[in-house]
C-alpha positions as CSV (number, residue, x, y, z in Angstrom):
1,M,0.0,-0.4,0.1
2,K,2.5,2.7,0.5
3,K,4.9,1.8,-2.7
4,L,1.1,2.3,-4.3
5,K,0.8,5.5,-2.3
6,N,4.7,6.7,-3.4
7,S,3.3,5.6,-6.8
8,I,-0.1,7.6,-6.9
9,A,2.0,10.8,-5.4
10,A,4.8,10.7,-7.8
11,L,2.0,10.6,-11.1
12,L,0.1,13.7,-9.6
13,L,3.5,15.1,-9.1
14,G,4.8,14.2,-12.6
15,A,1.1,15.7,-13.9
16,A,1.5,18.9,-11.9
17,I,5.1,19.3,-13.5
18,V,3.9,19.4,-17.1
19,A,1.1,21.4,-16.2
20,C,2.9,23.7,-14.7
21,Q,5.8,23.8,-18.1
22,P,7.1,27.7,-18.5
23,Q,6.5,28.6,-21.9
24,K,8.2,28.6,-25.2
25,G,9.2,32.2,-25.0
26,E,10.4,31.6,-21.1
27,E,12.4,28.1,-21.7
28,S,14.1,30.4,-24.7
29,N,14.9,33.1,-22.6
30,F,16.4,30.2,-19.6
31,I,18.4,28.6,-22.5
32,N,19.8,31.4,-24.3
33,E,20.7,33.4,-20.3
34,N,22.4,29.8,-19.7
35,I,24.2,29.9,-22.3
36,E,25.7,33.4,-21.9
37,F,26.8,32.9,-18.8
38,A,28.0,29.8,-19.6
39,T,30.3,31.3,-22.6
40,A,31.7,34.1,-20.4
41,Q,32.8,32.1,-17.2
42,Q,34.2,29.6,-19.6
43,K,36.1,31.4,-20.9
44,L,37.4,33.5,-17.8
45,Q,38.6,29.9,-17.2
46,V,40.0,29.3,-20.8
47,E,42.4,33.0,-20.2
48,K,43.5,31.7,-17.2
49,I,44.5,28.8,-18.4
50,E,45.8,29.9,-22.2
51,A,48.0,32.7,-19.7
52,S,49.7,29.7,-17.9
53,G,51.6,28.7,-20.7
54,K,50.1,25.2,-20.1
55,V,47.5,22.7,-21.1
56,L,46.1,22.5,-17.7
57,N,42.6,20.5,-16.8
58,P,40.8,22.1,-14.0
59,R,38.6,19.7,-12.1
60,T,37.9,21.4,-9.0
61,I,38.5,23.4,-6.0
62,K,40.7,22.6,-3.3
63,D,41.8,25.0,-0.6
64,G,40.3,28.0,-2.1
65,K,42.0,27.0,-5.2
66,I,41.4,25.4,-8.7
67,R,42.6,21.9,-8.4
68,Y,44.3,20.5,-12.0
69,I,44.7,17.2,-12.5
70,R,46.6,14.6,-15.2
71,R,45.5,13.3,-18.0
72,E,45.5,9.7,-16.5
73,D,42.6,11.1,-14.1
74,W,39.0,9.6,-14.3
75,T,37.8,13.4,-14.6
76,S,40.4,14.8,-17.6
77,G,37.6,14.5,-20.1
78,F,34.9,16.8,-18.8
79,F,36.7,20.2,-19.4
80,P,37.4,19.0,-23.1
81,G,34.1,18.1,-23.4
82,S,32.6,21.3,-21.9
83,M,34.4,23.2,-24.7
84,W,33.2,21.0,-27.5
85,Q,29.6,21.0,-25.5
86,T,29.6,24.8,-25.6
87,Y,31.0,25.1,-29.4
88,E,27.7,23.3,-30.4
89,L,25.9,25.5,-28.0
90,T,27.1,28.5,-29.5
91,G,27.9,28.1,-33.2
92,D,31.0,30.1,-31.8
93,D,34.5,29.3,-34.0
94,Y,36.3,30.8,-30.6
95,W,36.1,27.5,-29.3
96,L,37.3,25.3,-32.0
97,P,41.0,25.5,-31.1
98,Y,40.4,25.2,-27.9
99,A,38.4,22.4,-27.2
100,Q,40.9,20.4,-30.5
101,K,44.1,21.2,-27.9
102,Y,42.5,20.3,-24.8
103,T,41.3,17.3,-26.4
104,E,44.4,15.9,-28.4
105,A,46.8,16.2,-24.9
106,L,44.6,13.0,-23.7
107,D,45.9,11.2,-26.3
108,S,47.5,8.7,-25.2
109,V,44.8,8.2,-23.1
110,K,43.6,5.9,-25.9
111,Y,46.3,3.3,-24.2
112,L,45.4,3.1,-20.8
113,T,44.3,-0.1,-19.2
114,W,45.1,0.0,-15.7
115,H,41.0,1.4,-14.6
116,H,38.1,1.3,-16.8
117,D,37.2,5.1,-16.9
118,V,38.6,5.2,-20.3
119,G,35.2,5.5,-21.4
120,F,34.4,8.4,-19.9
121,M,37.9,10.2,-20.6
122,I,37.3,9.4,-24.0
123,E,34.1,9.9,-25.3
124,C,33.7,13.1,-23.7
125,S,36.7,14.3,-25.2
126,F,37.1,12.6,-28.8
127,G,33.4,11.3,-28.7
128,N,32.3,14.1,-29.1
129,G,34.9,15.9,-31.2
130,Y,34.7,13.4,-33.7
131,R,30.4,14.2,-34.0
132,L,31.3,17.3,-34.6
133,T,33.9,17.3,-37.2
134,K,34.1,13.8,-38.1
135,N,38.1,14.1,-38.0
136,P,39.3,10.3,-38.8
137,K,42.1,10.5,-36.4
138,Y,39.3,10.8,-33.7
139,A,37.8,7.9,-34.4
140,D,41.0,5.7,-34.7
141,V,41.8,7.4,-30.7
142,I,38.2,6.2,-29.9
143,V,38.7,2.4,-31.6
144,Q,42.3,2.1,-29.5
145,A,40.7,3.1,-26.2
146,A,38.1,0.4,-27.0
147,K,40.8,-2.1,-27.2
148,S,42.2,-0.8,-23.9
149,L,38.9,-0.8,-22.5
150,A,38.5,-4.3,-23.8
151,T,41.5,-5.8,-21.8
152,R,39.3,-5.2,-18.6
153,F,36.7,-7.2,-19.7
154,R,36.2,-10.6,-17.5
155,P,34.4,-13.9,-19.2
156,T,34.0,-15.4,-16.0
157,A,31.9,-13.1,-14.5
158,G,30.8,-11.6,-17.8
159,V,31.3,-7.7,-16.4
160,I,34.1,-5.4,-17.1
161,Q,36.1,-4.7,-13.9
162,S,36.2,-1.6,-12.6
163,W,39.2,-0.9,-10.3
164,N,42.4,-2.8,-9.9
165,V,43.2,-3.9,-6.5
166,T,46.3,-4.4,-5.7
167,G,47.5,-1.5,-4.5
168,G,45.7,2.0,-2.9
169,W,42.7,1.9,-0.6
170,Q,40.9,-0.4,-3.1
171,S,43.6,-3.4,-1.6
172,Q,42.1,-2.9,1.7
173,R,38.7,-3.6,0.6
174,G,39.0,-7.4,0.3
175,W,37.7,-7.6,-3.5
176,E,38.6,-9.5,-6.4
177,C,37.1,-8.2,-9.1
178,P,35.1,-5.0,-7.9
179,V,32.4,-3.1,-10.4
180,I,31.3,-0.1,-10.0
181,I,27.8,1.5,-11.2
182,D,29.9,4.2,-13.0
183,N,30.8,1.2,-15.0
184,M,27.8,1.7,-17.1
185,M,28.5,4.8,-19.0
186,N,31.8,3.4,-20.2
187,L,29.7,1.4,-22.5
188,E,29.3,4.3,-25.2
189,L,32.8,3.8,-25.9
190,L,32.6,0.2,-26.9
191,F,29.0,0.7,-28.8
192,N,30.9,3.9,-31.1
193,A,33.9,1.7,-31.0
194,T,31.7,-1.3,-33.0
195,K,30.4,1.3,-35.2
196,L,33.7,3.3,-36.0
197,S,35.6,-0.4,-36.9
198,G,33.0,-3.1,-38.0
199,D,34.0,-5.0,-34.8
200,S,31.2,-6.3,-33.2
201,S,32.9,-7.7,-30.2
202,F,32.7,-4.5,-28.8
203,Y,28.9,-4.5,-28.7
204,N,28.5,-7.8,-27.3
205,L,31.2,-6.8,-24.0
206,A,29.0,-4.0,-23.3
207,V,25.5,-6.2,-23.9
208,E,26.7,-8.9,-21.7
209,H,28.1,-5.9,-18.5
210,A,24.8,-4.0,-19.1
211,D,23.0,-7.4,-18.7
212,N,24.7,-8.7,-15.5
213,T,24.8,-5.1,-14.0
214,I,20.6,-5.6,-14.4
215,K,21.2,-9.4,-12.9
216,N,23.5,-8.1,-10.1
217,H,23.1,-4.3,-9.0
218,Y,20.0,-4.0,-8.0
219,R,17.6,-4.4,-5.7
220,P,14.0,-5.2,-5.8
221,D,12.9,-1.3,-5.2
222,Y,15.7,-0.8,-8.5
223,S,18.0,1.4,-6.1
224,C,21.6,0.2,-6.8
225,Y,24.5,-1.2,-5.5
226,H,27.7,1.4,-5.6
227,V,30.1,-1.7,-5.8
228,V,29.4,-5.5,-7.1
229,D,32.6,-7.4,-6.3
230,Y,32.7,-10.7,-8.6
231,S,34.6,-14.0,-8.4
232,L,37.2,-14.1,-10.8
233,E,37.2,-18.1,-10.4
234,D,33.5,-18.7,-11.8
235,G,31.8,-15.5,-11.7
236,S,29.6,-15.4,-8.5
237,V,28.9,-12.3,-6.4
238,R,31.1,-12.1,-3.5
239,A,29.7,-8.9,-1.8
240,R,27.5,-6.3,-2.5
241,E,29.0,-3.0,-1.0
242,T,29.5,1.2,-1.5
243,A,32.6,3.4,-2.0
244,Q,31.0,6.8,-2.0
245,G,27.7,5.8,-0.5
246,Y,26.4,6.1,3.2
247,A,25.7,2.5,3.9
248,H,26.4,-0.8,1.8
249,E,22.3,-0.4,1.6
250,S,22.0,3.6,0.7
251,A,21.5,4.5,-2.2
252,W,24.0,7.3,-3.5
253,A,22.9,9.4,-5.4
254,R,25.3,9.7,-8.3
255,G,25.0,6.3,-9.1
256,Q,21.5,6.1,-9.3
257,A,21.7,9.0,-12.1
258,W,24.7,7.1,-13.1
259,G,22.7,4.2,-14.2
260,I,19.8,6.2,-15.4
261,Y,22.0,7.6,-18.1
262,G,24.0,4.3,-18.8
263,F,20.9,2.1,-19.4
264,T,19.3,4.9,-21.6
265,V,22.2,4.9,-23.7
266,C,22.0,1.0,-23.7
267,Y,18.6,1.3,-25.6
268,R,19.2,3.9,-28.0
269,E,22.5,1.4,-29.0
270,T,20.7,-1.9,-29.1
271,K,16.7,-0.6,-29.3
272,D,16.3,-3.3,-26.2
273,P,13.4,-2.4,-24.2
274,K,14.5,-4.1,-21.2
275,Y,16.8,-0.9,-20.7
276,L,14.9,2.1,-21.5
277,E,12.8,-0.3,-19.0
278,Q,15.4,-0.7,-16.8
279,A,16.3,3.2,-16.8
280,Q,12.6,3.8,-16.2
281,K,12.4,1.8,-13.1
282,A,15.5,3.9,-11.3
283,F,14.4,7.1,-12.1
284,N,10.8,5.9,-10.2
285,F,13.0,5.3,-7.6
286,V,14.2,8.4,-7.3
287,I,10.7,10.3,-7.6
288,N,9.4,7.8,-5.2
289,H,12.3,8.2,-3.1
290,K,10.9,10.4,0.6
291,N,13.8,12.2,0.5
292,F,13.8,13.6,-2.9
293,P,13.7,17.1,-2.0
294,T,11.3,20.2,-3.4
295,D,13.7,21.9,-5.9
296,F,14.8,18.0,-7.2
297,V,18.7,18.5,-6.5
298,P,18.9,15.3,-4.8
299,Y,20.9,14.5,-0.9
300,W,24.6,13.2,-2.0
301,D,23.1,9.4,-0.4
302,F,19.2,9.2,0.1
303,D,19.6,7.6,2.9
304,V,21.8,10.2,5.2
305,P,20.4,10.0,8.4
306,E,21.7,13.7,8.6
307,I,19.0,15.2,6.1
308,P,18.1,18.2,5.3
309,N,21.5,19.0,6.8
310,T,24.3,17.0,4.4
311,P,25.5,18.2,1.5
312,R,23.5,18.3,-2.2
313,D,24.8,16.9,-4.7
314,A,24.3,18.9,-8.4
315,S,26.3,16.5,-10.2
316,A,23.6,13.9,-9.7
317,A,21.3,16.1,-10.9
318,S,23.2,17.9,-13.6
319,I,23.6,14.2,-15.2
320,M,19.8,13.0,-14.7
321,A,18.5,16.0,-16.1
322,S,20.5,14.9,-19.1
323,A,19.6,11.5,-19.7
324,L,16.0,12.7,-18.9
325,Y,16.0,14.9,-22.6
326,E,17.0,11.9,-24.3
327,M,14.5,9.9,-22.8
328,A,12.0,11.6,-23.4
329,S,13.0,11.7,-27.3
330,Y,11.8,7.7,-26.8
331,T,8.7,7.6,-24.7
332,D,6.6,9.5,-22.7
333,Y,8.4,12.7,-23.5
334,D,6.2,15.4,-21.5
335,F,6.7,13.7,-18.2
336,Y,10.3,13.1,-18.6
337,K,11.5,16.5,-20.3
338,G,9.4,18.0,-17.5
339,W,11.4,16.3,-14.6
340,A,14.3,17.3,-16.7
341,D,13.5,21.5,-17.2
342,K,12.5,21.7,-13.2
343,I,15.8,20.1,-12.5
344,M,17.6,22.4,-15.2
345,H,15.6,25.3,-14.2
346,S,17.1,24.4,-10.2
347,L,20.6,24.0,-11.3
348,G,20.7,27.6,-13.5
349,S,19.2,29.6,-10.1
350,D,21.4,31.4,-8.2
351,A,20.7,28.7,-5.6
352,Y,23.3,26.2,-7.6
353,R,25.0,28.4,-10.4
354,A,27.7,30.6,-9.0
355,P,27.8,34.2,-9.5
356,L,30.2,35.0,-12.4
357,G,34.0,35.2,-12.0
358,E,33.9,33.0,-8.8
359,N,33.4,29.0,-8.3
360,G,37.2,29.1,-9.8
361,N,35.1,29.8,-12.9
362,F,33.0,26.4,-13.3
363,I,29.6,26.9,-14.0
364,L,27.7,24.8,-10.8
365,M,28.4,24.9,-7.1
366,H,27.5,22.1,-4.4
367,S,28.5,19.1,-6.0
368,V,29.9,16.1,-4.1
369,G,32.9,13.7,-4.8
370,S,33.1,10.9,-1.8
371,I,32.2,12.4,1.6
372,P,33.1,8.3,2.9
373,H,36.9,9.8,1.3
374,G,36.5,13.5,2.7
375,A,37.2,14.2,-0.4
376,E,35.3,17.0,-2.7
377,I,32.5,18.1,-0.5
378,D,30.1,20.6,-1.3
379,V,32.6,22.1,-4.4
380,P,31.9,22.4,-8.1
381,L,33.3,19.7,-10.2
382,N,33.9,19.7,-14.1
383,Y,31.5,16.9,-14.7
384,A,28.8,18.6,-13.6
385,D,29.1,21.0,-15.6
386,Y,29.8,18.7,-18.2
387,Y,26.3,17.7,-18.2
388,F,24.6,20.8,-17.5
389,L,25.8,21.5,-20.9
390,E,25.5,18.7,-22.3
391,A,21.7,18.9,-20.9
392,L,21.3,22.3,-22.8
393,N,22.3,21.1,-25.9
394,R,19.5,18.1,-26.2
395,K,17.0,20.0,-24.3
396,I,17.3,22.8,-27.6
397,K,17.5,19.7,-29.6
398,L,14.6,18.3,-28.2
399,E,12.4,20.9,-28.4
400,K,13.3,22.2,-32.2
């Protein structure tokens, strides 16, 4: 009965969202104003980088200063990706040389095999670059990166291993083959590599990983575990845990967003309805949850006892918004676009969007990296900005 009441409440709220949609002129003003702001803010970021005489890659703010990262960092593709998104949003050739320069600085990532995030790193940079320019050199990078990612596939378990367990904090957890829900975001690289190379093995690996994620990562209520550890001997599940969420059985907000986005991509590439259904049910969990805030920007974990006195995660909101715009192009247009618009209007408000020239020249405030690790708490993050810009692009295309 409780689940039924929650579902009815979510449907009523969804109907209200659709009924209260901003008018076309208002939405056009919202888009144009956010593009204008993002352009101005990112020009300040680029000017600071170019003045250094180096190719720098901003990730966040630490101790009041912009934290720049190495190309091997899992977030290194997002700033170059934001350059491509801004180039697409504005049509201004000013952004093209910077998009190319910051992207091509990541070329060696195509050989990276020691973690799974090569998909994030390459798709956001070279993937967008190829989509917008059809540069054949970018296609070669995508295919080679997919080959590198494929080395992490573990046939016994039928999954792509996320982290190595021979060093760092991961080595202390007793895992054999940890797979995190974030890994759903790396499958797009494999799908694209099949389209570019004609080699179906990449596609098949992606599908097998997605199928096993549905089987093993989700609870009956369609919340997801962060980490599933597999046996390398027989492929069985050894443990279901968290690394960045509040507790093993809690729902980590960004992980929930990764799953919604990742399964939407899987539906796009395969047209298998089970993937779209998985994304829909994972989102239904979000809107039915008693701790989902009225401004639609989730707390960093849905089950933290300190709610409402705990940080929000704007990155989780921007990831969901981008996914929902794509989902709206496949099913229930008004419903999913309505939710995406409400999230975006919150993110574009003074509560989450930074003042011009502040916030380390990042667009959004109030994201969370990993509270259990004491890292990046209530700060800007480059991936929050990236998915906010991608969501703007998707909103424009959807409304056309």
